[in-house]
One Martini backbone bead per residue (centre of mass of N, CA, C, O) as a GRO file, in nm:
protein
  124
    1MET     BB    1   0.102   0.037   0.020
    2SER     BB    2   0.031   0.378  -0.086
    3ILE     BB    3   0.109   0.680   0.064
    4PRO     BB    4  -0.141   0.865  -0.111
    5ALA     BB    5  -0.235   0.675  -0.357
    6THR     BB    6  -0.485   0.527  -0.181
    7ALA     BB    7  -0.602   0.788  -0.091
    8LYS     BB    8  -0.824   1.011  -0.033
    9ILE     BB    9  -0.931   1.311  -0.142
   10VAL     BB   10  -0.900   1.650  -0.022
   11THR     BB   11  -1.061   1.962  -0.066
   12PHE     BB   12  -0.990   2.325  -0.065
   13LEU     BB   13  -1.138   2.626   0.066
   14CYS     BB   14  -1.219   2.966   0.085
   15THR     BB   15  -1.386   3.196   0.315
   16ARG     BB   16  -1.563   3.497   0.438
   17ASP     BB   17  -1.857   3.346   0.407
   18ARG     BB   18  -2.006   3.070   0.531
   19ALA     BB   19  -2.312   3.096   0.466
   20THR     BB   20  -2.279   3.154   0.163
   21ALA     BB   21  -2.113   2.906   0.092
   22LYS     BB   22  -2.316   2.700   0.194
   23ALA     BB   23  -2.538   2.772   0.002
   24PHE     BB   24  -2.402   2.745  -0.264
   25TYR     BB   25  -2.295   2.439  -0.242
   26GLY     BB   26  -2.569   2.322  -0.142
   27GLU     BB   27  -2.808   2.464  -0.299
   28THR     BB   28  -2.701   2.545  -0.581
   29LEU     BB   29  -2.499   2.279  -0.634
   30GLY     BB   30  -2.593   2.018  -0.449
   31LEU     BB   31  -2.428   1.959  -0.208
   32THR     BB   32  -2.351   1.748   0.056
   33LEU     BB   33  -2.369   1.769   0.385
   34ILE     BB   34  -2.160   1.652   0.642
   35SER     BB   35  -2.032   1.908   0.801
   36GLU     BB   36  -1.983   2.132   1.100
   37ASP     BB   37  -1.749   2.375   1.224
   38ASP     BB   38  -1.520   2.601   1.328
   39TYR     BB   39  -1.322   2.514   1.055
   40ALA     BB   40  -1.573   2.393   0.869
   41VAL     BB   41  -1.733   2.304   0.561
   42VAL     BB   42  -1.866   1.991   0.466
   43PHE     BB   43  -1.861   1.815   0.151
   44ASP     BB   44  -1.998   1.610  -0.098
   45ALA     BB   45  -1.808   1.522  -0.410
   46LYS     BB   46  -1.851   1.243  -0.515
   47GLY     BB   47  -1.638   1.124  -0.267
   48THR     BB   48  -1.536   1.416  -0.215
   49ARG     BB   49  -1.393   1.636  -0.008
   50LEU     BB   50  -1.520   1.966   0.088
   51ARG     BB   51  -1.332   2.225   0.231
   52ILE     BB   52  -1.465   2.518   0.397
   53SER     BB   53  -1.277   2.790   0.508
   54PRO     BB   54  -1.262   3.025   0.727
   55VAL     BB   55  -1.150   3.375   0.660
   56LYS     BB   56  -1.065   3.706   0.687
   57GLU     BB   57  -0.857   3.680   0.445
   58PHE     BB   58  -0.899   3.698   0.065
   59THR     BB   59  -0.748   3.586  -0.235
   60PRO     BB   60  -0.829   3.511  -0.542
   61GLN     BB   61  -0.745   3.320  -0.795
   62PRO     BB   62  -0.693   3.341  -1.159
   63PHE     BB   63  -0.755   3.029  -1.133
   64THR     BB   64  -0.851   2.722  -1.140
   65VAL     BB   65  -0.967   2.539  -0.827
   66LEU     BB   66  -1.241   2.390  -0.947
   67GLY     BB   67  -1.390   2.089  -1.098
   68TRP     BB   68  -1.627   1.950  -1.335
   69LYS     BB   69  -1.737   1.656  -1.468
   70VAL     BB   70  -1.957   1.653  -1.745
   71PRO     BB   71  -2.173   1.528  -1.992
   72ASP     BB   72  -2.315   1.838  -2.020
   73VAL     BB   73  -2.238   2.158  -2.045
   74ALA     BB   74  -2.486   2.306  -2.150
   75ALA     BB   75  -2.684   2.192  -1.949
   76ALA     BB   76  -2.538   2.296  -1.695
   77VAL     BB   77  -2.540   2.590  -1.758
   78LYS     BB   78  -2.843   2.629  -1.776
   79GLU     BB   79  -2.902   2.537  -1.489
   80LEU     BB   80  -2.723   2.752  -1.336
   81THR     BB   81  -2.833   3.005  -1.471
   82ALA     BB   82  -3.125   2.952  -1.339
   83LYS     BB   83  -2.970   2.994  -1.047
   84GLY     BB   84  -2.776   3.276  -1.108
   85ILE     BB   85  -2.532   3.200  -1.272
   86VAL     BB   86  -2.228   3.346  -1.395
   87PHE     BB   87  -2.052   3.338  -1.680
   88GLU     BB   88  -1.748   3.359  -1.808
   89ARG     BB   89  -1.560   3.607  -2.003
   90TYR     BB   90  -1.319   3.587  -2.265
   91GLY     BB   91  -1.142   3.764  -2.501
   92PHE     BB   92  -0.912   3.521  -2.565
   93LEU     BB   93  -1.184   3.349  -2.626
   94GLU     BB   94  -1.387   3.125  -2.791
   95GLN     BB   95  -1.725   3.174  -2.714
   96ASP     BB   96  -2.026   3.103  -2.674
   97GLU     BB   97  -2.342   3.206  -2.570
   98LEU     BB   98  -2.278   3.033  -2.284
   99GLY     BB   99  -1.947   3.034  -2.241
  100ILE     BB  100  -1.819   2.826  -2.426
  101TRP     BB  101  -1.528   2.635  -2.472
  102THR     BB  102  -1.351   2.501  -2.754
  103ALA     BB  103  -1.111   2.217  -2.725
  104GLY     BB  104  -1.170   2.021  -2.929
  105ASP     BB  105  -1.340   1.786  -2.734
  106ALA     BB  106  -1.370   2.018  -2.544
  107HIS     BB  107  -1.589   2.167  -2.286
  108ILE     BB  108  -1.572   2.494  -2.132
  109ALA     BB  109  -1.687   2.645  -1.815
  110TRP     BB  110  -1.692   2.950  -1.611
  111PHE     BB  111  -1.716   3.014  -1.243
  112LYS     BB  112  -1.818   3.183  -0.952
  113ASP     BB  113  -1.797   3.221  -0.637
  114PRO     BB  114  -1.865   3.446  -0.374
  115ASP     BB  115  -1.527   3.475  -0.348
  116GLY     BB  116  -1.389   3.410  -0.652
  117ASN     BB  117  -1.375   3.131  -0.717
  118LEU     BB  118  -1.267   2.936  -0.971
  119LEU     BB  119  -1.476   2.749  -1.187
  120SER     BB  120  -1.567   2.426  -1.353
  121LEU     BB  121  -1.675   2.290  -1.668
  122ASP     BB  122  -1.648   1.962  -1.818
  123ASP     BB  123  -1.635   1.702  -2.108
  124SER     BB  124  -1.341   1.544  -2.140
   0.00000   0.00000   0.00000
């Protein structure tokens, strides 16, 4: 057995507003809440734990920090747009009317969480 090769991954994000992050990831994105304590709100992301830790100060990164592989990016974008999510537009990429960029066989769309963390959907 090789650790960490055989261990499950846990991913981490930061938030300045725990309640808003909890609502966004739980209600808007539909992740299942596993636990909540003074240190984090923890969600199940299809077998991967997502720990969202409150911090006083935070500057989001300019690159994607978390993404989901979905069977149909266009359908996922439409569903999340109906929930109020706005998808990012980049002048240096050719994106369709939904904000989806096609790169070979991959279709990718980006959106931000309430703290500005850049998230993605792709079907590659």
